[in-house]
BAKE-800195 format. One record per residue: residue number from 1; residue in one letter; x, y, z of N, C-alpha, C, O in turn. Coordinates in steps of 0.05 Angstrom, whole numbers. Example, Ala and Ser with C-alpha at 12.3 -4.5 7.8 and 13.67 -1.06 7.14 Angstrom:
! residues 2
REC     i   aa     n_c1     n_c2     n_c3    ca_c1    ca_c2    ca_c3     c_c1     c_c2     c_c3     o_c1     o_c2     o_c3
REC     1    A      264     -114      156      246      -90      156      264      -66      156      285      -66      169
REC     2    S      257      -45      142      273      -21      143      258        1      157      268       23      161
! end
This chain:
! residues 109
REC     i   aa     n_c1     n_c2     n_c3    ca_c1    ca_c2    ca_c3     c_c1     c_c2     c_c3     o_c1     o_c2     o_c3
REC     1    M     2886     5142     1479     2871     5119     1487     2865     5101     1463     2867     5077     1465
REC     2    A     2858     5113     1441     2852     5097     1417     2876     5080     1409     2873     5057     1403
REC     3    A     2900     5092     1409     2924     5077     1402     2929     5055     1422     2937     5033     1414
REC     4    E     2925     5060     1447     2929     5040     1468     2911     5016     1465     2918     4993     1470
REC     5    L     2887     5021     1456     2867     5000     1453     2871     4983     1428     2861     4960     1427
REC     6    N     2885     4993     1408     2887     4979     1383     2900     4951     1387     2890     4932     1375
REC     7    G     2920     4949     1404     2933     4923     1408     2914     4903     1422     2912     4880     1414
REC     8    A     2899     4913     1442     2880     4896     1456     2857     4887     1437     2848     4864     1439
REC     9    I     2848     4905     1421     2827     4899     1402     2837     4878     1382     2822     4860     1374
REC    10    K     2862     4880     1374     2873     4860     1356     2873     4832     1368     2867     4813     1355
REC    11    E     2879     4831     1394     2879     4805     1408     2850     4794     1409     2847     4770     1405
REC    12    V     2831     4811     1414     2803     4801     1413     2795     4792     1385     2782     4771     1382
REC    13    R     2804     4807     1365     2798     4800     1337     2810     4772     1331     2797     4756     1318
REC    14    L     2835     4767     1339     2848     4742     1334     2835     4719     1350     2833     4696     1341
REC    15    G     2825     4725     1374     2813     4705     1391     2785     4698     1384     2775     4676     1391
REC    16    T     2771     4717     1371     2743     4712     1364     2738     4721     1335     2722     4740     1330
REC    17    P     2751     4708     1316     2750     4718     1288     2722     4719     1276     2716     4738     1261
REC    18    E     2705     4699     1281     2679     4699     1269     2661     4722     1281     2647     4736     1266
REC    19    V     2663     4726     1307     2647     4747     1320     2657     4774     1310     2641     4792     1304
REC    20    M     2683     4778     1309     2694     4804     1301     2689     4809     1271     2685     4832     1263
REC    21    A     2688     4788     1255     2681     4792     1227     2652     4802     1224     2646     4820     1209
REC    22    A     2635     4790     1240     2607     4799     1240     2604     4827     1251     2589     4843     1240
REC    23    F     2619     4834     1272     2618     4860     1284     2629     4881     1263     2617     4902     1260
REC    24    S     2650     4874     1249     2661     4892     1229     2642     4897     1206     2639     4919     1196
REC    25    A     2628     4875     1198     2608     4878     1177     2585     4896     1186     2575     4913     1171
REC    26    M     2576     4893     1211     2555     4910     1222     2565     4939     1223     2550     4957     1216
REC    27    A     2589     4943     1232     2600     4971     1234     2601     4983     1206     2594     5007     1203
REC    28    E     2610     4968     1187     2612     4979     1160     2584     4986     1149     2581     5007     1136
REC    29    A     2565     4969     1153     2538     4974     1144     2526     4998     1158     2513     5015     1146
REC    30    A     2530     5000     1184     2519     5022     1200     2531     5049     1193     2517     5070     1193
REC    31    T     2556     5050     1187     2570     5075     1182     2570     5084     1153     2578     5106     1147
REC    32    R     2562     5066     1135     2562     5073     1107     2542     5096     1102     2520     5096     1113
REC    33    A     2550     5115     1086     2533     5138     1080     2508     5128     1066     2508     5111     1048
REC    34    G     2486     5139     1074     2460     5133     1062     2443     5159     1064     2452     5180     1054
REC    35    T     2420     5158     1076     2405     5182     1080     2420     5201     1098     2420     5225     1093
REC    36    L     2434     5190     1118     2452     5206     1134     2481     5202     1124     2488     5180     1117
REC    37    D     2496     5224     1123     2523     5221     1113     2541     5210     1136     2533     5209     1159
REC    38    A     2565     5201     1128     2583     5188     1147     2590     5207     1170     2593     5198     1193
REC    39    K     2594     5233     1165     2600     5252     1186     2578     5253     1207     2583     5252     1231
REC    40    T     2553     5255     1198     2531     5256     1217     2530     5230     1233     2524     5232     1257
REC    41    K     2534     5208     1221     2534     5183     1236     2556     5182     1257     2552     5171     1278
REC    42    E     2579     5192     1251     2601     5193     1271     2594     5212     1294     2600     5206     1317
REC    43    L     2581     5234     1288     2572     5252     1309     2552     5239     1327     2552     5243     1351
REC    44    I     2534     5224     1315     2514     5208     1331     2529     5188     1348     2522     5186     1372
REC    45    A     2548     5174     1337     2563     5154     1352     2578     5168     1375     2580     5156     1397
REC    46    L     2589     5191     1370     2603     5206     1391     2584     5213     1414     2591     5211     1437
REC    47    A     2561     5223     1407     2541     5230     1427     2532     5205     1443     2530     5207     1468
REC    48    I     2528     5183     1430     2521     5158     1444     2544     5150     1462     2539     5141     1485
REC    49    A     2568     5152     1453     2592     5144     1469     2592     5161     1495     2598     5150     1516
REC    50    V     2586     5186     1493     2585     5204     1517     2562     5195     1535     2566     5192     1559
REC    51    A     2539     5191     1523     2515     5185     1539     2518     5158     1554     2508     5155     1576
REC    52    I     2532     5139     1541     2535     5113     1555     2561     5111     1570     2567     5090     1582
REC    53    R     2577     5132     1568     2602     5134     1584     2622     5112     1576     2633     5098     1593
REC    54    C     2628     5110     1550     2647     5091     1540     2673     5106     1532     2674     5118     1510
REC    55    D     2693     5104     1548     2718     5119     1543     2730     5112     1516     2737     5130     1500
REC    56    G     2733     5086     1510     2745     5078     1485     2728     5087     1461     2739     5095     1440
REC    57    C     2702     5086     1464     2684     5094     1443     2687     5124     1437     2687     5133     1414
REC    58    V     2690     5140     1459     2695     5169     1456     2720     5173     1439     2720     5189     1420
REC    59    A     2741     5159     1446     2767     5163     1431     2764     5156     1402     2771     5171     1384
REC    60    F     2753     5132     1396     2750     5123     1369     2732     5141     1352     2738     5147     1329
REC    61    H     2709     5149     1364     2690     5165     1348     2698     5194     1346     2691     5208     1327
REC    62    A     2713     5205     1365     2725     5232     1362     2744     5232     1339     2744     5250     1323
REC    63    K     2761     5212     1338     2780     5209     1316     2766     5206     1289     2773     5219     1269
REC    64    A     2745     5190     1288     2730     5186     1264     2715     5211     1255     2712     5217     1232
REC    65    A     2705     5226     1275     2692     5252     1269     2711     5271     1255     2704     5285     1236
REC    66    V     2735     5272     1265     2756     5289     1252     2760     5280     1224     2761     5295     1205
REC    67    K     2764     5254     1221     2769     5242     1194     2746     5248     1175     2751     5252     1151
REC    68    Q     2721     5249     1185     2698     5254     1167     2694     5284     1163     2675     5292     1149
REC    69    G     2711     5301     1175     2709     5330     1170     2691     5345     1189     2683     5368     1183
REC    70    A     2685     5334     1212     2668     5348     1231     2683     5373     1241     2707     5373     1244
REC    71    T     2668     5393     1247     2679     5418     1258     2676     5417     1288     2660     5402     1299
REC    72    R     2691     5434     1302     2688     5436     1331     2660     5446     1338     2649     5436     1358
REC    73    D     2649     5464     1323     2622     5474     1328     2602     5451     1326     2583     5449     1342
REC    74    E     2605     5433     1306     2587     5410     1304     2590     5392     1328     2570     5381     1338
REC    75    V     2615     5388     1337     2619     5370     1360     2607     5383     1385     2594     5369     1401
REC    76    M     2609     5409     1388     2597     5422     1411     2567     5420     1411     2555     5414     1432
REC    77    E     2554     5423     1388     2525     5420     1387     2517     5391     1392     2497     5386     1405
REC    78    T     2533     5372     1382     2528     5344     1388     2531     5338     1418     2516     5323     1429
REC    79    M     2551     5351     1431     2554     5347     1460     2530     5358     1475     2523     5347     1496
REC    80    G     2518     5379     1465     2494     5389     1477     2472     5368     1477     2458     5365     1497
REC    81    M     2469     5354     1455     2449     5332     1454     2456     5309     1473     2439     5298     1486
REC    82    A     2482     5303     1474     2491     5281     1492     2486     5289     1521     2478     5272     1537
REC    83    L     2491     5314     1528     2485     5323     1555     2456     5321     1562     2448     5313     1583
REC    84    Y     2440     5330     1543     2411     5329     1546     2402     5300     1552     2385     5295     1569
REC    85    M     2413     5281     1537     2405     5253     1539     2417     5239     1563     2406     5220     1574
REC    86    G     2442     5247     1571     2456     5233     1591     2459     5247     1618     2470     5235     1637
REC    87    A     2449     5271     1620     2449     5287     1645     2478     5292     1655     2497     5292     1639
REC    88    G     2480     5297     1681     2505     5306     1693     2530     5289     1687     2550     5300     1679
REC    89    P     2528     5262     1690     2552     5247     1684     2562     5250     1655     2586     5247     1650
REC    90    S     2544     5255     1637     2552     5259     1609     2568     5285     1606     2584     5287     1587
REC    91    L     2565     5304     1624     2581     5329     1623     2611     5322     1624     2627     5333     1609
REC    92    M     2618     5303     1641     2646     5296     1644     2656     5282     1619     2679     5287     1610
REC    93    Y     2640     5266     1607     2648     5253     1582     2647     5272     1558     2663     5269     1540
REC    94    A     2629     5291     1559     2629     5312     1538     2655     5327     1538     2667     5333     1517
REC    95    A     2665     5334     1562     2691     5348     1564     2713     5331     1553     2731     5341     1539
REC    96    Q     2712     5305     1558     2733     5287     1547     2730     5284     1517     2750     5283     1503
REC    97    A     2706     5283     1507     2702     5281     1478     2712     5305     1463     2725     5303     1442
REC    98    V     2707     5329     1474     2717     5354     1462     2748     5354     1463     2761     5361     1443
REC    99    E     2759     5346     1485     2788     5344     1488     2800     5325     1468     2820     5331     1455
REC   100    A     2788     5301     1464     2797     5282     1445     2795     5292     1417     2814     5289     1401
REC   101    F     2772     5305     1410     2769     5317     1383     2791     5337     1378     2803     5337     1357
REC   102    D     2796     5355     1397     2817     5375     1394     2844     5363     1390     2860     5372     1373
REC   103    Q     2850     5342     1404     2876     5329     1401     2879     5317     1373     2900     5320     1360
REC   104    F     2859     5303     1364     2860     5291     1337     2860     5312     1316     2874     5309     1295
REC   105    A     2846     5334     1319     2845     5356     1300     2872     5369     1299     2882     5376     1277
REC   106    D     2885     5373     1322     2912     5385     1323     2932     5367     1308     2950     5377     1295
REC   107    D     2929     5340     1311     2947     5322     1298     2944     5323     1267     2963     5319     1253
REC   108    R     2920     5329     1258     2915     5331     1229     2926     5357     1218     2933     5357     1194
REC   109    A     2926     5378     1234     2935     5404     1224     2965     5405     1218     2975     5426     1210
! end
C-alpha cells in the first residue's frame, strides 16, 4: 500500500507545493529525536494510525517503525495501547499494522 500511494502523494505534492512543504517541515519537526527517540515517535504514530483507522498511515508508519529498529514485541505492546484507545474497530487495524510490520521486516531481512 505504501508503494501504491507514493505516486498519488507525489501528484498532491506537485499540485500543492506550498502546503506540502509546510506539511513536510511539520513532519520533520515532529519526528526529530528529542526527549522521545525517533523509534518511540514512530510507534506512537503507528498506534494513532490504528486508532483513527488510516490505512495509508498504518503502512507508512509500520515501514518507518522497522526503519527505526522497532521490534515485533514493541509493535505488539503499541497495538495493545491502540486497541485500548480505539476499541473493537482498532483490533482490525492492529492486525493490519502487525501484518504490515512483518512484511517490511521480512523485506529488510
